[in-house]
Each structure stands twice: as C-alpha cells, then as structure tokens.
All heavy atoms as TSV, in Angstrom:
chain	resi	resn	atom	element	x	y	z
A	1	MET	N	N	132.482	98.462	148.711
A	1	MET	CA	C	132.089	97.103	148.480
A	1	MET	C	C	130.578	96.954	148.368
A	1	MET	O	O	130.111	96.182	147.573
A	1	MET	CB	C	132.603	96.212	149.617
A	1	MET	CG	C	134.074	96.098	149.671
A	1	MET	SD	S	134.553	94.932	148.417
A	1	MET	CE	C	136.216	94.715	148.845
A	2	VAL	N	N	129.830	97.680	149.135
A	2	VAL	CA	C	128.374	97.597	149.082
A	2	VAL	C	C	127.885	98.070	147.722
A	2	VAL	O	O	126.995	97.485	147.134
A	2	VAL	CB	C	127.740	98.435	150.229
A	2	VAL	CG1	C	126.245	98.465	150.089
A	2	VAL	CG2	C	128.162	97.889	151.572
A	3	PHE	N	N	128.500	99.087	147.191
A	3	PHE	CA	C	128.115	99.619	145.890
A	3	PHE	C	C	128.298	98.584	144.786
A	3	PHE	O	O	127.449	98.422	143.920
A	3	PHE	CB	C	128.916	100.893	145.585
A	3	PHE	CG	C	128.545	101.503	144.262
A	3	PHE	CD1	C	127.362	102.213	144.106
A	3	PHE	CD2	C	129.380	101.367	143.167
A	3	PHE	CE1	C	127.019	102.771	142.900
A	3	PHE	CE2	C	129.041	101.919	141.946
A	3	PHE	CZ	C	127.865	102.626	141.809
A	4	GLU	N	N	129.403	97.859	144.839
A	4	GLU	CA	C	129.671	96.837	143.831
A	4	GLU	C	C	128.629	95.722	143.880
A	4	GLU	O	O	128.179	95.248	142.854
A	4	GLU	CB	C	131.075	96.266	144.009
A	4	GLU	CG	C	132.166	97.241	143.636
A	4	GLU	CD	C	133.535	96.685	143.925
A	4	GLU	OE1	O	133.634	95.668	144.643
A	4	GLU	OE2	O	134.513	97.267	143.444
A	5	SER	N	N	128.239	95.297	145.073
A	5	SER	CA	C	127.253	94.221	145.168
A	5	SER	C	C	125.898	94.706	144.646
A	5	SER	O	O	125.172	93.956	144.021
A	5	SER	CB	C	127.133	93.702	146.592
A	5	SER	OG	O	126.652	94.715	147.452
A	6	ASN	N	N	125.577	95.982	144.882
A	6	ASN	CA	C	124.332	96.532	144.337
A	6	ASN	C	C	124.387	96.582	142.820
A	6	ASN	O	O	123.390	96.344	142.145
A	6	ASN	CB	C	124.060	97.935	144.890
A	6	ASN	CG	C	123.588	97.914	146.323
A	6	ASN	OD1	O	123.116	96.888	146.804
A	6	ASN	ND2	N	123.721	99.041	147.005
A	7	ALA	N	N	125.534	96.891	142.278
A	7	ALA	CA	C	125.688	96.926	140.832
A	7	ALA	C	C	125.495	95.532	140.246
A	7	ALA	O	O	124.898	95.371	139.193
A	7	ALA	CB	C	127.057	97.486	140.448
A	8	GLU	N	N	125.983	94.530	140.945
A	8	GLU	CA	C	125.811	93.167	140.466
A	8	GLU	C	C	124.349	92.765	140.475
A	8	GLU	O	O	123.867	92.124	139.546
A	8	GLU	CB	C	126.631	92.202	141.325
A	8	GLU	CG	C	128.131	92.334	141.122
A	8	GLU	CD	C	128.924	91.468	142.087
A	8	GLU	OE1	O	128.307	90.633	142.786
A	8	GLU	OE2	O	130.147	91.630	142.122
A	9	VAL	N	N	123.633	93.149	141.501
A	9	VAL	CA	C	122.203	92.839	141.570
A	9	VAL	C	C	121.472	93.556	140.450
A	9	VAL	O	O	120.645	92.984	139.755
A	9	VAL	CB	C	121.616	93.224	142.953
A	9	VAL	CG1	C	120.106	93.110	142.946
A	9	VAL	CG2	C	122.232	92.361	144.035
A	10	THR	N	N	121.805	94.797	140.259
A	10	THR	CA	C	121.172	95.567	139.194
A	10	THR	C	C	121.506	94.951	137.847
A	10	THR	O	O	120.654	94.820	136.978
A	10	THR	CB	C	121.630	97.037	139.223
A	10	THR	OG1	O	121.334	97.574	140.510
A	10	THR	CG2	C	120.937	97.849	138.167
A	11	GLY	N	N	122.752	94.536	137.659
A	11	GLY	CA	C	123.145	93.877	136.420
A	11	GLY	C	C	122.380	92.585	136.217
A	11	GLY	O	O	121.952	92.263	135.128
A	12	GLY	N	N	122.206	91.829	137.295
A	12	GLY	CA	C	121.435	90.582	137.227
A	12	GLY	C	C	119.982	90.846	136.900
A	12	GLY	O	O	119.372	90.135	136.121
A	13	ASP	N	N	119.429	91.891	137.515
A	13	ASP	CA	C	118.050	92.277	137.222
A	13	ASP	C	C	117.914	92.692	135.762
A	13	ASP	O	O	116.949	92.344	135.095
A	13	ASP	CB	C	117.592	93.416	138.128
A	13	ASP	CG	C	117.346	92.959	139.561
A	13	ASP	OD1	O	117.209	91.733	139.781
A	13	ASP	OD2	O	117.286	93.825	140.449
A	14	SER	N	N	118.897	93.440	135.302
A	14	SER	CA	C	118.877	93.875	133.907
A	14	SER	C	C	118.932	92.674	132.973
A	14	SER	O	O	118.187	92.608	131.989
A	14	SER	CB	C	120.048	94.801	133.600
A	14	SER	OG	O	119.954	95.983	134.346
A	15	GLN	N	N	119.799	91.743	133.290
A	15	GLN	CA	C	119.928	90.542	132.449
A	15	GLN	C	C	118.618	89.758	132.437
A	15	GLN	O	O	118.190	89.279	131.397
A	15	GLN	CB	C	121.083	89.670	132.946
A	15	GLN	CG	C	121.356	88.479	132.074
A	15	GLN	CD	C	121.824	88.866	130.685
A	15	GLN	OE1	O	122.402	89.922	130.469
A	15	GLN	NE2	N	121.532	87.998	129.734
A	16	ARG	N	N	117.996	89.640	133.601
A	16	ARG	CA	C	116.727	88.911	133.703
A	16	ARG	C	C	115.647	89.616	132.888
A	16	ARG	O	O	114.879	88.982	132.180
A	16	ARG	CB	C	116.303	88.794	135.164
A	16	ARG	CG	C	115.090	87.917	135.363
A	16	ARG	CD	C	114.837	87.611	136.826
A	16	ARG	NE	N	115.347	88.638	137.721
A	16	ARG	CZ	C	114.589	89.415	138.489
A	16	ARG	NH1	N	113.285	89.270	138.500
A	16	ARG	NH2	N	115.136	90.323	139.280
A	17	LYS	N	N	115.616	90.944	132.976
A	17	LYS	CA	C	114.630	91.704	132.212
A	17	LYS	C	C	114.870	91.576	130.714
A	17	LYS	O	O	113.932	91.463	129.933
A	17	LYS	CB	C	114.657	93.178	132.627
A	17	LYS	CG	C	114.039	93.424	133.973
A	17	LYS	CD	C	114.023	94.891	134.332
A	17	LYS	CE	C	113.405	95.090	135.701
A	17	LYS	NZ	N	113.315	96.512	136.065
A	18	VAL	N	N	116.133	91.584	130.317
A	18	VAL	CA	C	116.469	91.403	128.908
A	18	VAL	C	C	115.982	90.039	128.432
A	18	VAL	O	O	115.393	89.920	127.348
A	18	VAL	CB	C	117.991	91.571	128.670
A	18	VAL	CG1	C	118.380	91.097	127.280
A	18	VAL	CG2	C	118.415	93.012	128.877
A	19	GLU	N	N	116.192	89.008	129.227
A	19	GLU	CA	C	115.748	87.667	128.851
A	19	GLU	C	C	114.228	87.605	128.764
A	19	GLU	O	O	113.681	86.978	127.855
A	19	GLU	CB	C	116.274	86.626	129.849
A	19	GLU	CG	C	117.774	86.430	129.805
A	19	GLU	CD	C	118.279	86.009	128.430
A	19	GLU	OE1	O	117.611	85.182	127.768
A	19	GLU	OE2	O	119.338	86.508	128.016
A	20	GLN	N	N	113.537	88.271	129.700
A	20	GLN	CA	C	112.081	88.307	129.658
A	20	GLN	C	C	111.593	89.020	128.400
A	20	GLN	O	O	110.651	88.569	127.739
A	20	GLN	CB	C	111.524	88.999	130.899
A	20	GLN	CG	C	111.656	88.194	132.167
A	20	GLN	CD	C	111.237	88.986	133.402
A	20	GLN	OE1	O	111.111	90.215	133.357
A	20	GLN	NE2	N	111.035	88.280	134.503
A	21	LEU	N	N	112.246	90.125	128.076
A	21	LEU	CA	C	111.862	90.862	126.875
A	21	LEU	C	C	112.141	90.062	125.607
A	21	LEU	O	O	111.351	90.085	124.666
A	21	LEU	CB	C	112.586	92.210	126.826
A	21	LEU	CG	C	112.131	93.236	127.854
A	21	LEU	CD1	C	113.033	94.464	127.812
A	21	LEU	CD2	C	110.682	93.627	127.612
A	22	LYS	N	N	113.242	89.323	125.589
A	22	LYS	CA	C	113.546	88.466	124.440
A	22	LYS	C	C	112.468	87.398	124.286
A	22	LYS	O	O	112.036	87.096	123.172
A	22	LYS	CB	C	114.914	87.810	124.596
A	22	LYS	CG	C	116.075	88.740	124.332
A	22	LYS	CD	C	117.400	88.001	124.473
A	22	LYS	CE	C	118.588	88.913	124.238
A	22	LYS	NZ	N	119.874	88.193	124.365
A	23	THR	N	N	112.035	86.836	125.397
A	23	THR	CA	C	110.986	85.820	125.372
A	23	THR	C	C	109.685	86.413	124.845
A	23	THR	O	O	109.023	85.817	123.985
A	23	THR	CB	C	110.767	85.220	126.770
A	23	THR	OG1	O	112.000	84.659	127.224
A	23	THR	CG2	C	109.697	84.158	126.763
A	24	LYS	N	N	109.325	87.591	125.344
A	24	LYS	CA	C	108.097	88.247	124.886
A	24	LYS	C	C	108.186	88.596	123.406
A	24	LYS	O	O	107.216	88.454	122.663
A	24	LYS	CB	C	107.823	89.511	125.701
A	24	LYS	CG	C	107.287	89.250	127.074
A	24	LYS	CD	C	106.935	90.545	127.774
A	24	LYS	CE	C	106.357	90.305	129.137
A	24	LYS	NZ	N	105.969	91.565	129.807
A	25	LEU	N	N	109.350	89.049	122.979
A	25	LEU	CA	C	109.541	89.387	121.567
A	25	LEU	C	C	109.392	88.145	120.699
A	25	LEU	O	O	108.727	88.187	119.658
A	25	LEU	CB	C	110.916	90.020	121.350
A	25	LEU	CG	C	111.275	90.367	119.909
A	25	LEU	CD1	C	110.285	91.381	119.341
A	25	LEU	CD2	C	112.692	90.896	119.840
A	26	LYS	N	N	109.980	87.052	121.116
A	26	LYS	CA	C	109.871	85.809	120.348
A	26	LYS	C	C	108.418	85.370	120.252
A	26	LYS	O	O	107.955	84.969	119.182
A	26	LYS	CB	C	110.717	84.715	120.998
A	26	LYS	CG	C	110.752	83.437	120.215
A	26	LYS	CD	C	111.671	82.412	120.848
A	26	LYS	CE	C	111.671	81.133	120.029
A	26	LYS	NZ	N	112.552	80.124	120.586
A	27	GLU	N	N	107.682	85.453	121.360
A	27	GLU	CA	C	106.261	85.089	121.355
A	27	GLU	C	C	105.479	86.000	120.412
A	27	GLU	O	O	104.618	85.535	119.660
A	27	GLU	CB	C	105.687	85.171	122.765
A	27	GLU	CG	C	106.197	84.101	123.700
A	27	GLU	CD	C	105.784	84.319	125.146
A	27	GLU	OE1	O	105.110	85.336	125.445
A	27	GLU	OE2	O	106.141	83.482	125.990
A	28	ALA	N	N	105.776	87.295	120.441
A	28	ALA	CA	C	105.083	88.244	119.572
A	28	ALA	C	C	105.398	87.977	118.098
A	28	ALA	O	O	104.516	88.056	117.243
A	28	ALA	CB	C	105.460	89.674	119.944
A	29	GLU	N	N	106.640	87.644	117.811
A	29	GLU	CA	C	107.024	87.336	116.429
A	29	GLU	C	C	106.323	86.073	115.942
A	29	GLU	O	O	105.864	86.015	114.799
A	29	GLU	CB	C	108.540	87.178	116.312
A	29	GLU	CG	C	109.293	88.489	116.418
A	29	GLU	CD	C	110.800	88.310	116.454
A	29	GLU	OE1	O	111.280	87.199	116.796
A	29	GLU	OE2	O	111.506	89.286	116.142
A	30	GLU	N	N	106.224	85.064	116.805
A	30	GLU	CA	C	105.529	83.828	116.440
A	30	GLU	C	C	104.048	84.094	116.195
A	30	GLU	O	O	103.464	83.570	115.244
A	30	GLU	CB	C	105.711	82.773	117.522
A	30	GLU	CG	C	107.116	82.214	117.594
A	30	GLU	CD	C	107.357	81.328	118.801
A	30	GLU	OE1	O	106.452	81.194	119.661
A	30	GLU	OE2	O	108.464	80.754	118.899
A	31	LYS	N	N	103.455	84.925	117.041
A	31	LYS	CA	C	102.047	85.261	116.884
A	31	LYS	C	C	101.824	86.046	115.596
A	31	LYS	O	O	100.865	85.790	114.864
A	31	LYS	CB	C	101.590	86.084	118.095
A	31	LYS	CG	C	100.117	86.198	118.244
A	31	LYS	CD	C	99.769	86.852	119.585
A	31	LYS	CE	C	98.297	86.816	119.846
A	31	LYS	NZ	N	97.952	87.407	121.140
A	32	ALA	N	N	102.713	86.970	115.290
A	32	ALA	CA	C	102.609	87.747	114.055
A	32	ALA	C	C	102.752	86.841	112.836
A	32	ALA	O	O	102.019	86.990	111.853
A	32	ALA	CB	C	103.668	88.845	114.029
A	33	ALA	N	N	103.661	85.884	112.900
A	33	ALA	CA	C	103.847	84.942	111.793
A	33	ALA	C	C	102.593	84.090	111.611
A	33	ALA	O	O	102.181	83.813	110.479
A	33	ALA	CB	C	105.062	84.064	112.047
A	34	GLN	N	N	101.978	83.705	112.706
A	34	GLN	CA	C	100.749	82.919	112.633
A	34	GLN	C	C	99.624	83.750	112.023
A	34	GLN	O	O	98.881	83.259	111.176
A	34	GLN	CB	C	100.351	82.438	114.030
A	34	GLN	CG	C	99.149	81.532	114.036
A	34	GLN	CD	C	98.788	81.070	115.435
A	34	GLN	OE1	O	99.253	81.635	116.435
A	34	GLN	NE2	N	97.964	80.056	115.531
A	35	TYR	N	N	99.505	85.008	112.433
A	35	TYR	CA	C	98.490	85.887	111.847
A	35	TYR	C	C	98.713	86.061	110.351
A	35	TYR	O	O	97.771	86.031	109.561
A	35	TYR	CB	C	98.484	87.257	112.522
A	35	TYR	CG	C	97.859	87.290	113.895
A	35	TYR	CD1	C	98.338	88.156	114.865
A	35	TYR	CD2	C	96.785	86.477	114.231
A	35	TYR	CE1	C	97.771	88.203	116.131
A	35	TYR	CE2	C	96.219	86.518	115.485
A	35	TYR	CZ	C	96.708	87.385	116.427
A	35	TYR	OH	O	96.143	87.434	117.669
A	36	LEU	N	N	99.967	86.244	109.950
A	36	LEU	CA	C	100.287	86.412	108.536
A	36	LEU	C	C	99.921	85.151	107.760
A	36	LEU	O	O	99.314	85.226	106.689
A	36	LEU	CB	C	101.762	86.742	108.351
A	36	LEU	CG	C	102.231	86.874	106.901
A	36	LEU	CD1	C	101.505	88.005	106.203
A	36	LEU	CD2	C	103.738	87.091	106.854
A	37	ASP	N	N	100.278	83.998	108.299
A	37	ASP	CA	C	99.958	82.738	107.634
A	37	ASP	C	C	98.447	82.570	107.487
A	37	ASP	O	O	97.959	82.209	106.407
A	37	ASP	CB	C	100.550	81.570	108.425
A	37	ASP	CG	C	100.311	80.237	107.749
A	37	ASP	OD1	O	100.721	80.088	106.577
A	37	ASP	OD2	O	99.718	79.340	108.391
A	38	ASN	N	N	97.705	82.843	108.547
A	38	ASN	CA	C	96.245	82.737	108.483
A	38	ASN	C	C	95.663	83.716	107.471
A	38	ASN	O	O	94.748	83.377	106.722
A	38	ASN	CB	C	95.625	82.971	109.858
A	38	ASN	CG	C	95.884	81.836	110.809
A	38	ASN	OD1	O	96.202	80.725	110.410
A	38	ASN	ND2	N	95.760	82.111	112.103
A	39	TRP	N	N	96.192	84.923	107.442
A	39	TRP	CA	C	95.708	85.921	106.493
A	39	TRP	C	C	95.962	85.467	105.061
A	39	TRP	O	O	95.093	85.594	104.190
A	39	TRP	CB	C	96.389	87.272	106.748
A	39	TRP	CG	C	96.007	88.303	105.743
A	39	TRP	CD1	C	94.856	89.032	105.711
A	39	TRP	CD2	C	96.771	88.710	104.604
A	39	TRP	NE1	N	94.862	89.866	104.625
A	39	TRP	CE2	C	96.024	89.686	103.925
A	39	TRP	CE3	C	98.017	88.343	104.102
A	39	TRP	CZ2	C	96.477	90.298	102.774
A	39	TRP	CZ3	C	98.457	88.949	102.958
A	39	TRP	CH2	C	97.705	89.925	102.303
A	40	GLN	N	N	97.155	84.935	104.802
A	40	GLN	CA	C	97.481	84.475	103.455
A	40	GLN	C	C	96.581	83.316	103.044
A	40	GLN	O	O	96.125	83.260	101.900
A	40	GLN	CB	C	98.955	84.065	103.381
A	40	GLN	CG	C	99.892	85.251	103.443
A	40	GLN	CD	C	101.349	84.843	103.548
A	40	GLN	OE1	O	101.679	83.771	104.035
A	40	GLN	NE2	N	102.241	85.721	103.096
A	41	ARG	N	N	96.305	82.402	103.961
A	41	ARG	CA	C	95.407	81.285	103.655
A	41	ARG	C	C	93.993	81.789	103.379
A	41	ARG	O	O	93.334	81.325	102.441
A	41	ARG	CB	C	95.389	80.279	104.810
A	41	ARG	CG	C	96.662	79.499	104.948
A	41	ARG	CD	C	96.606	78.615	106.216
A	41	ARG	NE	N	97.868	78.010	106.493
A	41	ARG	CZ	C	98.233	76.817	106.056
A	41	ARG	NH1	N	97.407	76.110	105.317
A	41	ARG	NH2	N	99.417	76.332	106.355
A	42	ASP	N	N	93.510	82.715	104.196
A	42	ASP	CA	C	92.171	83.262	103.995
A	42	ASP	C	C	92.074	84.014	102.671
A	42	ASP	O	O	91.061	83.932	101.974
A	42	ASP	CB	C	91.780	84.188	105.147
A	42	ASP	CG	C	91.499	83.425	106.433
A	42	ASP	OD1	O	91.297	82.189	106.369
A	42	ASP	OD2	O	91.486	84.060	107.508
A	43	LYS	N	N	93.124	84.736	102.322
A	43	LYS	CA	C	93.130	85.464	101.050
A	43	LYS	C	C	93.065	84.483	99.881
A	43	LYS	O	O	92.300	84.685	98.932
A	43	LYS	CB	C	94.392	86.321	100.946
A	43	LYS	CG	C	94.469	87.133	99.675
A	43	LYS	CD	C	95.733	87.961	99.614
A	43	LYS	CE	C	95.824	88.700	98.291
A	43	LYS	NZ	N	97.093	89.416	98.164
A	44	ALA	N	N	93.854	83.410	99.952
A	44	ALA	CA	C	93.839	82.398	98.887
A	44	ALA	C	C	92.462	81.741	98.794
A	44	ALA	O	O	91.949	81.520	97.691
A	44	ALA	CB	C	94.916	81.360	99.137
A	45	GLU	N	N	91.872	81.439	99.928
A	45	GLU	CA	C	90.534	80.841	99.934
A	45	GLU	C	C	89.513	81.794	99.330
A	45	GLU	O	O	88.637	81.390	98.558
A	45	GLU	CB	C	90.127	80.446	101.364
A	45	GLU	CG	C	88.765	79.811	101.461
A	45	GLU	CD	C	88.658	78.490	100.711
A	45	GLU	OE1	O	89.685	77.812	100.511
A	45	GLU	OE2	O	87.533	78.138	100.303
A	46	PHE	N	N	89.601	83.074	99.643
A	46	PHE	CA	C	88.687	84.065	99.081
A	46	PHE	C	C	88.823	84.127	97.565
A	46	PHE	O	O	87.823	84.168	96.839
A	46	PHE	CB	C	88.959	85.445	99.689
A	46	PHE	CG	C	88.106	86.531	99.103
A	46	PHE	CD1	C	86.780	86.650	99.467
A	46	PHE	CD2	C	88.633	87.428	98.190
A	46	PHE	CE1	C	85.981	87.643	98.918
A	46	PHE	CE2	C	87.859	88.424	97.641
A	46	PHE	CZ	C	86.526	88.529	98.009
A	47	ILE	N	N	90.056	84.114	97.075
A	47	ILE	CA	C	90.288	84.146	95.623
A	47	ILE	C	C	89.692	82.901	94.977
A	47	ILE	O	O	89.046	82.989	93.923
A	47	ILE	CB	C	91.803	84.282	95.325
A	47	ILE	CG1	C	92.284	85.677	95.727
A	47	ILE	CG2	C	92.097	84.006	93.860
A	47	ILE	CD1	C	93.791	85.837	95.717
A	48	ASN	N	N	89.875	81.748	95.597
A	48	ASN	CA	C	89.309	80.507	95.058
A	48	ASN	C	C	87.790	80.539	95.041
A	48	ASN	O	O	87.163	80.096	94.076
A	48	ASN	CB	C	89.809	79.302	95.845
A	48	ASN	CG	C	91.279	79.040	95.617
A	48	ASN	OD1	O	91.842	79.426	94.605
A	48	ASN	ND2	N	91.908	78.388	96.583
A	49	VAL	N	N	87.185	81.057	96.086
A	49	VAL	CA	C	85.722	81.156	96.137
A	49	VAL	C	C	85.233	82.091	95.041
A	49	VAL	O	O	84.241	81.800	94.355
A	49	VAL	CB	C	85.248	81.638	97.530
A	49	VAL	CG1	C	83.788	82.046	97.508
A	49	VAL	CG2	C	85.482	80.559	98.559
A	50	ARG	N	N	85.922	83.191	94.852
A	50	ARG	CA	C	85.517	84.142	93.812
A	50	ARG	C	C	85.622	83.495	92.428
A	50	ARG	O	O	84.735	83.674	91.594
A	50	ARG	CB	C	86.374	85.398	93.886
A	50	ARG	CG	C	85.878	86.487	92.957
A	50	ARG	CD	C	86.501	87.823	93.201
A	50	ARG	NE	N	87.940	87.718	93.369
A	50	ARG	CZ	C	88.733	88.751	93.571
A	50	ARG	NH1	N	88.232	89.955	93.632
A	50	ARG	NH2	N	90.029	88.587	93.721
A	51	LYS	N	N	86.691	82.735	92.193
A	51	LYS	CA	C	86.841	82.047	90.905
A	51	LYS	C	C	85.725	81.027	90.690
A	51	LYS	O	O	85.177	80.921	89.597
A	51	LYS	CB	C	88.205	81.358	90.822
A	51	LYS	CG	C	89.352	82.322	90.628
A	51	LYS	CD	C	90.688	81.576	90.565
A	51	LYS	CE	C	91.851	82.523	90.442
A	51	LYS	NZ	N	93.144	81.810	90.417
A	52	ARG	N	N	85.399	80.261	91.752
A	52	ARG	CA	C	84.310	79.289	91.635
A	52	ARG	C	C	82.988	79.986	91.359
A	52	ARG	O	O	82.177	79.516	90.565
A	52	ARG	CB	C	84.207	78.439	92.901
A	52	ARG	CG	C	85.277	77.377	93.012
A	52	ARG	CD	C	84.963	76.371	94.125
A	52	ARG	NE	N	84.825	76.967	95.444
A	52	ARG	CZ	C	85.794	77.044	96.340
A	52	ARG	NH1	N	86.995	76.567	96.060
A	52	ARG	NH2	N	85.577	77.593	97.512
A	53	ASP	N	N	82.756	81.112	91.997
A	53	ASP	CA	C	81.527	81.869	91.796
A	53	ASP	C	C	81.443	82.389	90.360
A	53	ASP	O	O	80.390	82.306	89.717
A	53	ASP	CB	C	81.452	83.032	92.784
A	53	ASP	CG	C	80.130	83.765	92.701
A	53	ASP	OD1	O	79.076	83.097	92.732
A	53	ASP	OD2	O	80.151	85.019	92.604
A	54	GLU	N	N	82.544	82.918	89.850
A	54	GLU	CA	C	82.561	83.407	88.474
A	54	GLU	C	C	82.316	82.269	87.490
A	54	GLU	O	O	81.575	82.442	86.511
A	54	GLU	CB	C	83.886	84.096	88.169
A	54	GLU	CG	C	84.049	85.437	88.852
A	54	GLU	CD	C	85.431	86.052	88.663
A	54	GLU	OE1	O	86.274	85.444	87.959
A	54	GLU	OE2	O	85.668	87.134	89.220
A	55	ALA	N	N	82.907	81.102	87.751
A	55	ALA	CA	C	82.691	79.944	86.878
A	55	ALA	C	C	81.226	79.514	86.928
A	55	ALA	O	O	80.631	79.181	85.892
A	55	ALA	CB	C	83.593	78.792	87.279
A	56	GLY	N	N	80.638	79.545	88.102
A	56	GLY	CA	C	79.224	79.203	88.250
A	56	GLY	C	C	78.330	80.183	87.510
A	56	GLY	O	O	77.346	79.777	86.873
A	57	GLN	N	N	78.668	81.441	87.564
A	57	GLN	CA	C	77.883	82.451	86.845
A	57	GLN	C	C	77.996	82.247	85.336
A	57	GLN	O	O	77.008	82.384	84.613
A	57	GLN	CB	C	78.343	83.851	87.217
A	57	GLN	CG	C	77.937	84.276	88.601
A	57	GLN	CD	C	78.480	85.653	88.975
A	57	GLN	OE1	O	79.169	86.296	88.189
A	57	GLN	NE2	N	78.160	86.102	90.182
A	58	GLN	N	N	79.193	81.928	84.866
A	58	GLN	CA	C	79.387	81.686	83.441
A	58	GLN	C	C	78.582	80.469	82.991
A	58	GLN	O	O	77.978	80.490	81.907
A	58	GLN	CB	C	80.866	81.497	83.121
A	58	GLN	CG	C	81.671	82.774	83.219
A	58	GLN	CD	C	83.163	82.541	83.016
A	58	GLN	OE1	O	83.613	81.406	82.896
A	58	GLN	NE2	N	83.929	83.624	82.991
A	59	GLN	N	N	78.569	79.420	83.804
A	59	GLN	CA	C	77.777	78.239	83.468
A	59	GLN	C	C	76.299	78.583	83.431
A	59	GLN	O	O	75.569	78.133	82.561
A	59	GLN	CB	C	78.007	77.117	84.465
A	59	GLN	CG	C	79.159	76.222	84.128
A	59	GLN	CD	C	79.176	75.019	85.061
A	59	GLN	OE1	O	78.900	75.140	86.264
A	59	GLN	NE2	N	79.493	73.862	84.503
A	60	PHE	N	N	75.848	79.367	84.383
A	60	PHE	CA	C	74.444	79.765	84.435
A	60	PHE	C	C	74.066	80.536	83.175
A	60	PHE	O	O	73.029	80.247	82.556
A	60	PHE	CB	C	74.179	80.623	85.683
A	60	PHE	CG	C	72.772	81.141	85.764
A	60	PHE	CD1	C	71.759	80.296	86.183
A	60	PHE	CD2	C	72.475	82.452	85.410
A	60	PHE	CE1	C	70.455	80.773	86.260
A	60	PHE	CE2	C	71.194	82.929	85.487
A	60	PHE	CZ	C	70.157	82.080	85.911
A	61	VAL	N	N	74.885	81.475	82.782
A	61	VAL	CA	C	74.616	82.266	81.571
A	61	VAL	C	C	74.630	81.349	80.339
A	61	VAL	O	O	73.783	81.466	79.465
A	61	VAL	CB	C	75.633	83.414	81.436
A	61	VAL	CG1	C	75.543	84.082	80.073
A	61	VAL	CG2	C	75.448	84.440	82.543
A	62	LYS	N	N	75.578	80.424	80.306
A	62	LYS	CA	C	75.674	79.507	79.170
A	62	LYS	C	C	74.390	78.679	79.041
A	62	LYS	O	O	73.824	78.567	77.946
A	62	LYS	CB	C	76.885	78.592	79.372
A	62	LYS	CG	C	77.054	77.562	78.293
A	62	LYS	CD	C	78.237	76.656	78.608
A	62	LYS	CE	C	78.306	75.489	77.645
A	62	LYS	NZ	N	79.379	74.554	77.986
A	63	PHE	N	N	73.935	78.087	80.132
A	63	PHE	CA	C	72.727	77.261	80.082
A	63	PHE	C	C	71.463	78.102	79.882
A	63	PHE	O	O	70.523	77.663	79.237
A	63	PHE	CB	C	72.595	76.405	81.336
A	63	PHE	CG	C	73.620	75.318	81.427
A	63	PHE	CD1	C	74.488	75.245	82.500
A	63	PHE	CD2	C	73.723	74.368	80.412
A	63	PHE	CE1	C	75.439	74.228	82.570
A	63	PHE	CE2	C	74.661	73.351	80.477
A	63	PHE	CZ	C	75.533	73.288	81.561
A	64	ALA	N	N	71.458	79.306	80.392
A	64	ALA	CA	C	70.296	80.182	80.211
A	64	ALA	C	C	70.161	80.599	78.747
A	64	ALA	O	O	69.058	80.746	78.237
A	64	ALA	CB	C	70.428	81.414	81.099
A	65	ASN	N	N	71.272	80.784	78.062
A	65	ASN	CA	C	71.230	81.202	76.663
A	65	ASN	C	C	70.956	80.044	75.712
A	65	ASN	O	O	70.620	80.267	74.556
A	65	ASN	CB	C	72.545	81.886	76.278
A	65	ASN	CG	C	72.686	83.247	76.917
A	65	ASN	OD1	O	71.692	83.901	77.209
A	65	ASN	ND2	N	73.918	83.687	77.120
A	66	GLU	N	N	71.102	78.799	76.155
A	66	GLU	CA	C	70.844	77.640	75.299
A	66	GLU	C	C	69.380	77.528	74.910
A	66	GLU	O	O	69.046	77.126	73.808
A	66	GLU	CB	C	71.314	76.350	75.951
A	66	GLU	CG	C	72.809	76.156	75.915
A	66	GLU	CD	C	73.240	74.846	76.529
A	66	GLU	OE1	O	72.374	74.070	77.003
A	66	GLU	OE2	O	74.451	74.600	76.548
A	67	ASN	N	N	68.507	77.832	75.819
A	67	ASN	CA	C	67.068	77.721	75.529
A	67	ASN	C	C	66.656	78.925	74.786
A	67	ASN	O	O	65.998	79.317	74.114
A	67	ASN	CB	C	66.257	77.570	76.820
A	67	ASN	CG	C	66.597	76.265	77.506
A	67	ASN	OD1	O	66.958	75.311	76.853
A	67	ASN	ND2	N	66.463	76.238	78.827
C-alpha cells in the first residue's frame, strides 16, 4: 500500500511538471512568434527605406542633370 501511494505522488508530480513544461513551451512559442513578427516588420521597413532612398537618389540625379 505504501508503494501505491508513492506512485500516486510521483504521478502527480509528473503531471504537475508536464503542466509546467506545457506552460513554458506556450510562453516560448508566443515569444518566438513575437520575434518573428517584429523581424518581418523590421524587414519590411528596411525595404521601404531602401526604396525611398533609391527614389531620392534618382530625383537627385534627375535634377543634377537638368542644369
């Protein structure tokens, strides 16, 4: 009988640890999704800045060649 009660405690501990690990995994997945979203936004912003810079350079060349 003592062995069975120890098994139940161990099973309960295991279940608690599994739940803790599930919680940590969910938090890690949310953090990874947030990092991915931020990276994608930063990449899009970088592309937009580069396009604006190229357009500015083209305008500069256009006006420089007019004179």
